[in-house]
N, C-alpha and C positions, 0 to 999 in steps of 0.2 A: 057441755053438752051441746048447745045450740048448733057449737061451731060444727060438731063432729056430725050432724044432721045436714048441716047445708052441704057438707062435704061428701056425705051418703047420696044427698041428690043429685047433687051435680056430677058426680061420676055414672048415676046412673042418666041423666040425659046424656051423655056423652055417648054411653055403649047404646044407649037405644039409637044414638045419627048416626054411628061406626057401622051396626048391623045389619042395614041393606048393601053397603059396600064393598063389606066382607063379603057378604052372601051373594054376590055379583059373581057370576060364571067368567072364567078368562076368555079371552077371545080368540078360542081353538079355532074354531071354523074361518075365521079371516087367514090364521097360519096358514094351514090345508090351503084354502081355495089360493093362496100366494103362491105358495108351492108347486101345484096343479099348472096353475096359470103361467108362471116360468119353466116347468117341464113340458107345456105344451109349445111355448115359445119358442125351445132350443130344439126338443127332439127331432123336429118334422128336417131343419137345415142338419141336422147332423147326419139323419136319416140320406139324405139328398148328397149331402158328401161324401158318406163311404160308397155312394151307389156308384157318383162319378169315377174315385178311384177303382171301383174293383171294374167298370168297364173299362176304362184307359189301362190299365194293367190287362184286361182280357185281350184286346186290340193289339199290345204290344206283342202282347205274348204269340198273338195268331199270326201277325207280320213278322217274326222270328221260326214261327215254325213255317211257313212260307218260304221264306229266303233258306231256308235249312233243305227243305224239298225241291226246291229248284237247283240249288248247289249240287244233289244229289242225283237229281235225274241229270244234270249237265255233265256229272262226272261217269255214270252208267253208260248215257251214250258216245262219250269218251271213250272208254272201256270196249264198248262193243265194237265201235269203229277200229279199235286197235287188235282186237281178236279177229274181226275179218278180214283187217289188211295182212296180219301174221298168218292167218290161216291161206290165203291169194298167196302170198309169197313162198307158203312148204309147199304148195301145191306146185306152182312152176320150177321152185328145185327138184319134186320129187320126179315131174316132167324131162327136166334138165338132164336128171341122173339114171332116168330111162331109156332118153336118147343115148347118153353116154356108152349104158351096157350095151346098146344094140351096134351102136356103130362099133365098139370092142369089137364086140362078136364077130361084126361082118370083117372085119381087118383081119382077123385071127383064121377066117375061113379062107382070106384071100391069101396069107402068107404060107399057108397051109397048102394052098391051092399053087403056088407060084411054086415053094420048094420042093415039092413032089415033080411039078411042069420040068423044074428048072434042073431036076438029078437028072431027066428022062431025052431032057434036050439039048445038054453039052451047056456049051461056053456064050454060045450063040445067046443062046435064049436070057443066059445069063444076064449077058451085056445088055438086052434090051430091057431086062427087070429092072435093072438099076439105074436106067434113066428114068426109069418111075417115079425114084424112091420107094421103093414095096419090097426090094430086095437087095441080100448083100452076101458076097462072097465071105466073105470074116464069118466066121461060125461061132466066134466068140462076141461078136458084135451082135449076130442075132438073135444067138441065147440069151443075153444079157437084156435087148427088147423084147423078147416073147416074152420073160420073166418077170418083167416089169408089167407088161400087160395082164400077166396071169393073175396076179396079187390084186389087181381089180376084181377081172373076170369072176377068177374061179374062188379066191379068198378075202373079196371083198377088205382088203386093205389098203383102205386109201392113204393114209398116212406114210404105210412103207414105199404104196405108188408111185408116189412124189419123192422118196429120196431115191430110188431108183431109178426112175427117168432123170431124174439131177443128176445120181452117178452118169447116168448111159451118157449123157452131153457131156458131161465131163470127162470122160474114159474116151469118146468118141464123137468130137467135135465137129467132123466133117462126114460124119456118119450119112448113107443114104435116106435114113430112118429120123432125119433131125425136124423135118417141118413135122411129122406126125408127134415124133416126142414132145416139141413144144406146145403145139396143140393140146395133148393129153393133158399135160401140164396145167394146161389155161382152163379144161375142164376140171379138171378137179379142184383147181384154186376157186374156179366160180361155183362149185357148189358147195365148199366152205365158207363161199363169202368174203374171200381175200381177193378183193376186186381189182386191189393194183400189183397184182403180183400176176391176176387172170389177164389183165390187159397186157402187160409185159410179153407175155408166153402167146399170145394171140397176135400180136403186133409183129413177135420173131416169126411166125408163119410168114407173114407179107413179103418179107427177105427172098421167099420163094416163089416166084411166079408161076412155075411150072408145076405146084403143087398142086396135088386134089384136094388140099385140106386148107386150101387161102381164101377160097369162097366160104368156107362155114367158119372160118375166122372172121371175117367180114362178120357176118352175123351174130357172131358170137360177140363182137367189140361192142357191137350196135345195143344186143341186150344188156350188155355191161353198163355203158351208160346210159341205158332205160331205165335201168334201174337205180341208177345217179339220180334222174329224175335231170338228167343232161340231153333234153328232146331234142335240141337242135342238130348239136353231134351224133347222137342215135340216127336220125334219119338220115346223115349223110353217109354211113358208116352202108345202112339198108339200101340207098339210092347205089351207092358206088357198086354192091351186089347184083343190083337189076340193072345196071347199063354195064358191068363186065360180063356179066354170066346169065342174060336172059336165059327164059326158057331153061332152066333147071330147078330141081327141089332147094336149091339155096336162095334162088331168087323168089319163089315163092314164099318162099318160108320169111324172108325179106319183108315181104310186102304185106304179109300178114301181122308181122312185128311192129310195121312202120307207124308211130304214134301221129294221131290227127292232131 
């Protein structure tokens, strides 16, 4: 019994000694403070990195947008230049067509006048007219030529006129209208921007030194080469007109067209 008493006393003393230790609170505040200190030490650096990345991305985006804007501006400028060039070329083409119609109309009036005058004056007048290349005693020849002219003046059938003049040259290779037929073919090809064929037709006119279309053909050859950007050759044609046909409307046209 005495042993049991001693055992009870020892247990009581152990419990008393352990109570303060068990009652002591856990170091929660120390753990919390450590986490806050860690968050404080890490968060600012993370925010800076994030801001730097955002700024870098924003800067790259601005550069890309600026490049796209510059490319679009360049393309718009190029397109504007093309539109202006096309408008200029179209205006010149319309001017040439108007010139063509006026010249053809004048030619038609001359033909009608020559025909009427030739019928009244007899063979002497006919011979004189034939030498100028504006009249023919061959009725079929003159009719074929007049029909080709009418396709342009009346019907506005330019493709048909090209076929008609080509057939006329084939059927009447020695016609007095030959230089005029070459010239009108050159005009039609020039209006259709078929420059190689236009040059061939205009050069054919030069083989007729007495033709009243020779000076105009030289001017047109200059116009073709000018459109081709062959400035030197264009100016040679213009200068030839000025030298060979001074004080004429063709020479004045050459002077205005001569490239600087």
